[in-house]
C-alpha positions in Angstrom: 28.7 -73.1 -20.3 27.8 -69.6 -20.5 28.9 -67.4 -23.3 32.0 -65.1 -23.0 31.9 -61.5 -24.5 35.0 -59.3 -24.5 34.1 -55.4 -24.6 37.4 -53.5 -26.0 37.4 -50.0 -24.4 36.0 -49.3 -20.7 34.8 -45.7 -21.6 31.2 -44.8 -21.4 30.1 -47.0 -24.3 32.2 -49.9 -23.2 31.1 -49.9 -19.8 27.4 -49.3 -20.7 27.9 -52.3 -23.2 29.4 -54.5 -20.3 26.9 -53.8 -17.7 23.8 -54.4 -20.3 25.4 -57.7 -21.1 25.9 -58.7 -17.5 22.7 -57.4 -16.3 20.5 -59.2 -18.9 22.7 -62.5 -17.6 23.4 -62.9 -21.3 27.3 -63.9 -20.8 30.2 -63.6 -19.0 32.3 -60.3 -19.8 35.9 -59.4 -20.2 36.4 -55.4 -20.2 39.6 -54.7 -21.6 41.4 -51.2 -22.1 44.8 -49.6 -22.5 44.4 -47.4 -19.4 45.9 -48.9 -16.4 43.1 -49.5 -13.8 40.1 -48.2 -15.7 38.8 -51.7 -16.6 39.5 -53.3 -13.4 37.7 -50.5 -11.8 34.4 -50.9 -14.1 34.4 -54.8 -13.8 34.8 -54.4 -9.8 31.9 -52.1 -10.2 29.9 -54.3 -12.1 30.9 -57.3 -10.0 30.2 -55.4 -6.7 26.4 -54.4 -8.1 25.7 -58.1 -9.4 24.0 -59.1 -5.6 21.9 -55.9 -5.8 20.7 -56.2 -9.4 20.1 -60.0 -9.1 22.4 -61.1 -12.1 25.1 -63.7 -11.9 27.4 -62.9 -14.7 31.2 -62.6 -14.1 32.7 -59.2 -15.1 36.3 -59.1 -15.5 38.5 -56.0 -16.2 41.8 -56.2 -17.5 44.8 -54.6 -19.5 46.2 -58.1 -21.0 44.5 -59.5 -24.0 45.4 -62.9 -22.8 42.3 -62.6 -20.6 40.2 -62.2 -23.5 41.1 -65.8 -25.0 38.4 -68.1 -26.3 35.7 -65.1 -26.2 32.8 -66.0 -28.3 31.9 -62.3 -29.4 34.4 -59.5 -29.1 32.6 -56.0 -29.2 35.1 -53.1 -30.0 34.0 -49.6 -28.3 37.3 -47.9 -28.3 37.6 -44.4 -28.6 38.6 -41.1 -26.6 36.0 -38.4 -25.1 35.9 -35.0 -25.7 38.7 -33.3 -23.1 38.1 -29.7 -21.6 39.2 -27.3 -24.4 39.4 -29.9 -27.2 37.4 -28.9 -30.6 35.2 -31.2 -31.9 37.8 -31.5 -35.0 40.5 -32.4 -32.8 38.3 -35.2 -30.9 37.5 -36.5 -34.3 41.0 -36.6 -35.6 42.5 -38.2 -32.3 39.4 -40.8 -32.5 40.1 -41.4 -36.3 43.8 -41.9 -35.3 42.6 -44.7 -32.9 40.5 -46.6 -35.1 42.9 -46.1 -37.9 45.7 -47.5 -35.8 43.6 -50.3 -33.9 41.3 -51.6 -36.8 43.4 -54.3 -38.3 45.4 -54.8 -34.8 41.9 -55.8 -33.2 41.0 -58.1 -35.9 44.5 -60.0 -35.7 44.1 -60.0 -31.8 40.6 -61.6 -32.0 41.9 -64.4 -34.3 45.1 -64.9 -31.9 42.9 -65.2 -29.1 40.4 -67.6 -30.9 37.2 -65.4 -30.7 34.4 -67.0 -32.4 32.6 -63.7 -33.6 34.0 -59.9 -33.8 31.6 -57.3 -33.6 32.7 -53.6 -34.0 30.2 -51.2 -32.7 31.9 -47.6 -32.8 31.9 -46.9 -36.5 29.5 -44.3 -36.5 27.7 -42.9 -39.8 28.9 -39.3 -40.2 31.1 -37.6 -43.3 32.6 -35.2 -40.9 35.8 -36.5 -40.8 38.8 -36.5 -43.3 38.1 -39.8 -44.2 35.0 -41.5 -45.6 32.6 -43.0 -42.8 32.6 -46.4 -44.3 36.5 -46.7 -44.4 36.9 -48.5 -40.8 34.1 -50.9 -41.6 35.8 -51.7 -45.0 39.2 -52.1 -43.5 38.0 -54.3 -40.8 36.2 -56.4 -42.9 39.2 -56.5 -45.4 41.5 -57.7 -42.5 38.7 -60.2 -41.1 38.3 -61.8 -44.6 42.1 -62.0 -45.2 42.5 -63.6 -41.6 39.2 -66.0 -41.7 37.5 -64.0 -38.8 33.7 -64.2 -38.5 32.7 -60.5 -38.5 29.2 -59.5 -37.5 27.7 -56.6 -39.1 24.6 -55.2 -37.3 23.2 -51.8 -38.8 23.4 -49.0 -36.6 20.4 -49.5 -34.1 19.6 -52.9 -35.1 19.0 -55.5 -32.4 21.8 -58.2 -32.3 20.7 -61.4 -30.1 23.4 -63.7 -29.4 21.2 -66.9 -30.1 19.5 -65.4 -32.9 20.1 -65.0 -36.8 23.5 -63.1 -37.0 23.8 -60.2 -39.4 26.8 -60.7 -41.8 25.7 -58.4 -44.6 28.2 -55.7 -45.5 25.4 -52.9 -45.5 28.1 -50.1 -45.4 29.0 -50.6 -48.9 25.5 -50.2 -50.3 25.1 -46.9 -48.4 28.6 -45.6 -49.1 28.5 -42.7 -51.9 30.2 -43.3 -55.0 33.9 -41.7 -55.0 
């Protein structure tokens, strides 16, 4: 049976992630987003391009977390793009609010939906915001530990293969400045 991977966030990063997973036939993919119709459109686009590209991965877009049940891996890419007239500071604050609001919720949803592995990918490593860059990683790891969720933690740019050795090292703690 093929693996099932959920991609949380159907924006540019989420859509590209879902496309690459499907194109490489690594798994069947569920793309979920809070924006009604967006993940369904991404899923349909990827499914319709499958015969042309030559892959047979199933891709589903949804707004309902029930469709993500029994995912082997959950990849979190949620965030907003910069809108016209929005400053970089405004974008940073808005995305920080999203991450702050969803970090623990996503870990709980992953556990409730019986996901096997969780992979947050949109942490970034920039000391530009009103919070330490490692805070989302630390919060996700603490909640994952509390709920018994298996959290994978690839370093930025590290290759992650589903059937290879899986990175679990809390590398951000070694790089975080002492406060």
